[in-house]
FIZALUM-295359 format. One record per atom (N, C-alpha, C): residue in three letters; x, y, z. Coordinates in pm, whole numbers, plus 50000, padded with zeros to 5 digits. Layout:
FIZALUM-295359
ALAXYZ;...
***
This chain:
FIZALUM-295359
MET905522545410450;MET905842558910469;MET905252567510364;ASN904592578910400;ASN903942586710296;ASN905012596610240;GLN904582604310142;GLN905552613310077;GLN906132623510168;ASN905292630310250;ASN905782640410334;ASN906742635210441;ALA906482623410497;ALA907342616610590;ALA908652613510527;PHE908632608210404;PHE909832604810327;PHE910732616910310;PHE910092627810268;PHE910862640310243;PHE911372646210367;GLU910532647310470;GLU910912652710597;GLU912032645010665;SER912032631810645;SER913072623610710;SER914402626710650;PHE914402630710522;PHE915662634410457;PHE916122648210483;CYS915282658110475;CYS915742672310483;CYS914952680410585;ASN914912675510709;ASN914112682410807;ASN914702695610848;THR916002697510829;THR916572710410867;THR917262717810753;ASN917552710610646;ASN918252716710535;ASN917322726010458;SER917832737510416;SER917052746810331;SER917302744110189;ILE918482739410150;ILE918852735810020;ILE919002721310004;VAL918302715209903;VAL918452700809875;VAL919212699509748;LYS920172690509751;LYS920992687009628;LYS920362674309573;ILE920022675109447;ILE919472663609372;ILE920532660709267;ILE920982648409266;ILE921952643909167;ILE921332633009086;ILE921282635108949;ILE920762624908862;ILE921672624408748;ASN922172612208721;ASN923092609608610;ASN924282620008612;ASN924802621808732;ASN926012629908754;ASN925732644808735;GLN924442648408712;GLN924092662608705;GLN923522667108833;GLN924002677808896;GLN923552681809024;GLN922642694309015;PHE921582694409084;PHE920612704909091;PHE920532709009235;GLU920632722109269;GLU920382726509401;GLU919012733009404;VAL918162728009494;VAL916792732609493;VAL916442737009641;ASP915762748309652;ASP915292752709783;ASP914212743409823;LYS914272739509952;LYS913292730210005;LYS911892735509989;LYS911652749010003;LYS910352755209988;LYS909802752709848;VAL910642752809745;VAL910222750809612;VAL909692736309593;ILE910432727009655;ILE910022712909644;ILE908672711309716;GLU908502717709838;GLU907272716009908;GLU906112721409837;ARG906262732009754;ARG905072738109690;ARG904942732209549;SER905742722009513;SER905582716409376;SER904322708509359;GLY903692704909464;GLY902362698609455;GLY902322684809398;LYS901072680309369;LYS900922666309321;LYS901562665509184;GLY902242654209168;GLY902952651609044;GLY904262659209035;GLY904702666409136;GLY905872674209134;GLY907182666309181;ILE908182674109218;ILE909392667709251;ILE909232658309370;LEU908402661909465;LEU908222653209575;LEU907662639609533;ASP906732639609445;ASP906152627209388;ASP907282619509312;ILE908042626609238;ILE909142619209156;ILE910112612909250;LEU910542620209357;LEU911472615109454;LEU910812602609525;PHE909612603809566;PHE908972593409634;PHE908842580509548;LYS908322582709427;LYS908142571309337;LYS909452564309300;GLN910532571209306;GLN911812565809271;GLN912632562109390;LYS911942561009498;LYS912652558409631;LYS913502546109623;ALA913012535409553;ALA913782523209546;ALA915092525109477;GLY915132534409383;GLY916352537409309;GLY917072550009356;THR916832554009479;THR917392566409534;THR918242563509648;ILE919372570109647;ILE920342569309756;ILE920382582409826;MET920162583509960;MET920252595510029;MET921652596210093;LYS922392606510067;LYS923782607010109;LYS924062621310155;GLY924222623110284;GLY924472636210340;GLY923262645010302;GLU923582655910237;GLU922552666010197;GLU922042663210050;SER922382652309996;SER922052649809854;SER921092638309842;ILE920342638909736;ILE919462627509693;ILE920042623809557;ILE920452611909546;ILE921002606509420;ILE920022597709354;LEU919562601309237;LEU918552593509154;LEU919212586509047;HIS918802574009016;HIS919302566908899;HIS918382570608783;GLY918922575608681;GLY918212579708564;GLY919042582108440;ASP918492588008342;ASP919222590108219;ASP919122605008186;GLU919782608108074;GLU919832622708029;GLU918432628608017;GLU917512621007967;GLU916212625807945;GLU915572629908085;LYS915622621008183;LYS915132624008315;LYS915762636108379;ALA917132637008354;ALA917862648608413;ALA917332661508346;ARG917152661008214;ARG916692673408145;ARG915272677008191;GLN914382666808209;GLN912982669208255;GLN913012675308390;LEU913752669608483;LEU913852674908615;LEU914342689108622;LYS915392692308542;LYS915972706008535;LYS914882715208480;GLU914242712008380;GLU913092720608326;GLU912082722608426;TYR911712712608502;TYR910612713708603;TYR911062722808715;ILE912342721608758;ILE912802730008871;ILE912772744308818;SER913172747508700;SER913082760908645;SER911622766108644;PHE910692757108608;PHE909282760308610;PHE908742763908746;ILE908972756008841;ILE908392758908975;ILE909112770309044;GLU910342773309009;GLU911022784309069;GLU910692797909013;ALA910052798008894;ALA909742810208824;ALA908542816808886;ASN908662830308890;ASN907502838308936;ASN906862845508823;GLN907332844008702;GLN906792850708586;GLN906902841308468;ILE906312845908358;ILE906312837408236;ILE907822836508186;TYR908152824108151;TYR909462820408109;TYR909512823707958;VAL910222834207915;VAL910282838307778;VAL911672837207723;GLN911872829807612;GLN913112828307550;GLN912812828907401;ASN913852830807319;ASN913702830107176;ASN913952815307133;LEU912922807107147;LEU912962793407119;LEU912142790006990;SER912622779306924;SER911862774706806;SER910602767406861;LEU909692765506769;LEU908472758006808;LEU908762744706858;TYR909692737406791;TYR910132723906837;TYR910662724506977;GLU911552734307011;GLU912142735407143;GLU911062737607251;VAL910102746807221;VAL909022749107314;VAL908202736507344;ALA907902729407228;ALA907122717307237;ALA907892706607326;GLN909152706107308;GLN910002696307382;GLN909972700207528;LYS910102712807560;LYS910152717507700;LYS908802714907765;VAL907692717407695;VAL906322714907748;VAL906202700407770;MET906742691607684;MET906652677207708;MET907392673607832;ASP908582679907856;ASP909332676807979;ASP908542680008102;LEU907872692108097;LEU907062696108214;LEU905922686608241;ILE905202682508130;ILE904142672608145;ILE904632659408212;CYS905832655808167;CYS906442643308229;CYS906672644908379;CYS906792657308427;CYS906962659108568;CYS905732663808639;GLY904582661708565;GLY903282664108632;GLY902632677608619;VAL903232686208536;VAL902672699608521;VAL901452698608422;ASP900412706408455;ASP899232706708373;ASP899592713108234;LEU899002708508128;LEU899312713907995;LEU899042728307988;GLY897862733108038;GLY897622747408037;GLY898582755908107;GLU899102751108226;GLU900052758808298;GLU901422759008226;ALA901782747508159;ALA903002748008087;ALA902932757107964;LEU901812757207894;LEU901622766507782;LEU901642781007834;ASP901032783807942;ASP901102797408003;ASP902482801308033;TYR903262792208086;TYR904622794408129;TYR905492799708009;PHE905192794407892;PHE906022797907771;PHE905152808507697;ASN904112813507747;ASN903362823307681;ASN902822818107547;ALA902422805907547;ALA902082799007421;ALA900612794107419;LYS899792799907506;LYS898412795807508;LYS897552806307434;ASP897722806207300;ASP897072816107223;ASP895852810907138;GLY895582798407154;GLY894502792807081;GLY894802788106940;SER896032790206898;SER896462785606762;SER896712770906755;GLY897082764906868;GLY897322750806870;GLY898742746406822;ASP899552755806785;ASP900852752306726;ASP901712744406816;VAL901842748306948;VAL902742741007039;VAL902182727207059;VAL900852725307091;VAL900292712607119;VAL900372704506984;GLY900152710606876;GLY900212703506744;GLY901622698006723;GLU902612706206756;GLU903982701606738;GLU904272689906835;ILE903772690906958;ILE903912680107054;ILE903322667206996;LEU902062668706942;LEU901442656606885;LEU902162651006769;CYS902862658906689;CYS903672653706581;CYS904972647406624;ILE905562651606738;ILE906852645406780;ILE906752635406885;MET905642634006952;MET905552624507063;MET905442610507014;GLY905912601307081;GLY905762587007051;GLY904542581407116;GLU904292568707087;GLU903092561907146;GLU903092561407295;SER904232558407353;SER904302558007504;SER904032571307569;PHE904602582207506;PHE904292595607565;PHE902852598907540;ALA902252594907429;ALA900882597807397;ALA899962591307508;THR900262579307546;THR899462572207645;THR899572580207773;ASN900832583407819;ASN901042591107943;ASN900352605007935;PHE900372610907812;PHE899852624307788;PHE898362624507822;VAL897632614707758;VAL896152615107782;VAL895792610007922;GLN896632601207984;GLN896382596908117;GLN896562608408218;ALA897512617508182;ALA897812628708274;ALA896592638708280;ASP895752638508175;ASP894622647308168;ASP893402639508228;GLN893502637608362;GLN892522629508436;GLN891072635208424;GLN890922648708429;GLN889612655008422;GLN889162658408281;GLY889992655208183;GLY889572658208045;GLY889582673408013;THR890352681008088;THR890392695208063;THR891292700007951;TRP892052691007895;TRP892972694307787;TRP892312692107651;GLN891082687407647;GLN890472684007520;GLN890472695107419;LYS890062706507460;LYS890022718507360;LYS891472721107308;MET892492720807394;MET893802723807351;MET894322712407258;VAL893912700207291;VAL894372689207206;VAL893702690107069;TYR892392694107064;TYR891712695206932;TYR892312707106855;GLU892642718006925;GLU893342728506847;GLU894712724006796;GLY895402715806876;GLY896702710106829;GLY896532701006709;LEU895442692606715;LEU895172684106603;LEU894862691506477;GLN894052702206491;GLN893712710406372;GLN895022716106311;TRP895842721606399;TRP897082727506358;TRP897972716906282;ALA898082705606349;ALA898912694306288;ALA898392690006149;PHE897042688006142;PHE896502683706012;PHE896642694805907;ALA896722707405946;ALA896932718005841;ALA898362720705812;ASN899242718505909;ASN900672722305887;ASN901592710205874;ARG901282698705936;ARG902162686905929;ARG901292674505904;PRO900532674305799;PRO899482663805772;PRO900132650205758;GLU901282649805698;GLU901882636405674;GLU902362630305812;GLN902982638805894;GLN903512634306029;GLN902352629206116;ILE901282636906123;ILE900252633606212;ILE899422621406165;GLN899222620606034;GLN898522609105973;GLN899312596205980;ASN900612597105987;ASN901472585106001;ASN901532580506149;ASN900952587906236;ASN900972583906381;ASN899632579206419;SER899212568206360;SER897892562606384;SER897642558106528;ASP898722553406598;ASP898592549606735;ASP898182561806822;LEU898812573006798;LEU898482585506875;LEU897032589506847;LEU896622589106723;LEU895292593306686;LEU894282583906747;SER894562570906756;SER893672561506825;SER893602564406974;ILE894722566807036;ILE894702569807178;ILE893892582607205;ILE894062592807131;ILE893332605607151;ILE891842603307128;TYR891532595907016;TYR890162593706984;TYR889372586107096;GLN890072576507152;GLN889502569107264;GLN889332577507389;LYS890372586107422;LYS890322594007534;LYS889182603707533;TYR888992610507414;TYR888072622007413;TYR886812618007330;ASN886522605407322;ASN885262600207253;ASN885092605907119;GLY886132605307032;GLY885982609606889;GLY886702623006865;PHE886642626706746;PHE887182639306702;PHE886102649206675;LYS885542655006771;LYS884452664506753;LYS885052677606697;ASP884322684006606;ASP884672698006561;ASP885992698406482;ILE886522687206439;ILE887762688306361;ILE887462686806212;
***
């Protein structure tokens, strides 16, 4: 069964879909889910089909607090028609961008969403400092066309200038980025 058939078989007439993960319920307009695109909620639901129970108008996913937080952040992202602006710390913005990337959002789109694509590299640099090896691997794999290279380099420059000890202690991350982008050009 393909993704569209899976989704349509569940909510062919419902306009609101209830997604329950780890006892947290999200109500999402079916149209929002349909336009979420590749890597979006539809992909998440389809990939987790084995751990998914469809009950009435609800989809119940088995997950943890982290997955629930990521999904909630992603729903806010795809429902928004304008830039999402809040008074957040750099760490909080970096965490939210990481959540969006985990749900398939492009790095550039996530930075635009938070009005953080200014060329300074601070948000990406903070992400590079706080991400673990497993996220680093997923991060560079998500950049299938290599379009994040400039943003990653700006982030590395920021991290080396502002958090040198943190970034230098993360040799696994540096190795993964080095391999993905064929070296550290212009740093």
